[in-house]
N, C-alpha and C positions, 0 to 999 in steps of 0.2 A: 376236710382240711385242704386246701391251696397250696398255701405259703406255710415254707419253715422259715423263720430268723434264725438268721447268726446273732451272734452273742454281739457284735459289735452294734448290731439294732437296736440292740437293749442300752445299751450305752447311752446311743444317739437317743433314744427316749429319752430317759435321766437328764439328759444335756437340752433337753427342748429343743432339738433343730428337725428345722423347719417341714423339711419333706417327710421324713419320718410321721410326723405328731399328723400332718396332713394325711395320709395315706391310711394309716393305724384309724382315723378315727373315720378314715371313708370303708370301713372294711371292718364285716363280721367277726366278732371273735371265734366265730366259728369255724372260719376262714384260716385263722392262724394260728401256730404251733409253733412250742420250741421243742429240743431233743434234750432228753434228759442230760446229755452231755455239755447243753450251753446251761442248763438251770449249775451243773456243777460248776464252769468257769466262772459265772456271776458270783453263786456264794464264795469261790477261793478268792477273787478280788477283792472284795469283801471285806473277807476275814483279813486279807495283807493289809488294806488301808482299814481301820477303825473309824478315824475322820469323816471321811468321803462315806464309808456304809451309812452312819448316821444322817447322813444331807440323802443319801440316792438310796439306800438301802429300801426304805417303804414304798419308795417308786417305783421301782424294779420288782419288788417283792407282790405289789396290787399288780403289776401289769400279769405276771405269773401265773398271778390266779385266776385272772381274766380268760386265761389261753388255755388250749390245749397244751399239756408234756406230752410227749411221747416217749415211751420206751425205749431204750436203744435194743432192739430184737437181733433173731439170729439170721435175719433174711437181713438185717442194714450191717451184722457181721462181714457177712458172706460177699454183700457190695463192694462194702471198705474193704476190704482182703486183697477182690478181684480189680479194684482202682488202685489200692497201693503198687499193686506188683504191675499194673501197666503203667504208674506216672514211673516208678524204680524202674522200671525195663526202659523207659526212655529218657533217664538222668533229669526227672521234669518232678520230683517229689514235693507233696506240701505237708507242713504242720500234721502231727499227730491227733491232734483236736477237729483241726477242717477235715481230717480225711474222714474221721468217725462221723460227723455231723455230713458232706456229703453222702456218704453211705447211707445214711438214713433217709436223706431227699431223692436219693435215687431210690432207694428199694418203696417208696413209697410212692414215686411219682410224683413229689411234691416240689414247685419254684423252690429256689433257696433265696432270699432276701441276706444281702449283706454288701457292704460298702468293700470289703477286700474282692473288688469284681476279679482283680490281676491274679489271686491264687488261685479260685476257683474257675476263671479259663480254662485251665491246664483240665479241666474234668471233661471228658467227650459225654458227652449226654445230658449234662445237668444244666436247666435253666437255670440263668442268677438274674435277679433283679437289684438296683441300686436305688432305694428310696431318696436316700440323702440330696437334699436340693429345693 
């Protein structure tokens, strides 16, 4: 696996965002994964918006069924804890779920695909790619 997709990438996919669709089509499913944290965020979003869920839920779940879902491991937790301490020490924390997803990417040596580049730019050593556009 090479790329860990952030939750916003799945939303872009469901909306048919051109750059995201192009990159996903050009990539092998074996190269792409999401964290179990992202699955929770997707499912939460769908549960909160039943009308939207009826429209985009099947598309998002089809993508999730085609790629790997990596569990949140003890190594991921340690990486996220160190990251949280470092960012809070600088007075530049990031959101809790973003912190967990970044920890997962860091511990596994994966690039994180996200359009939320401003938030993730604070994370030292994290490779971030934006597939929008």
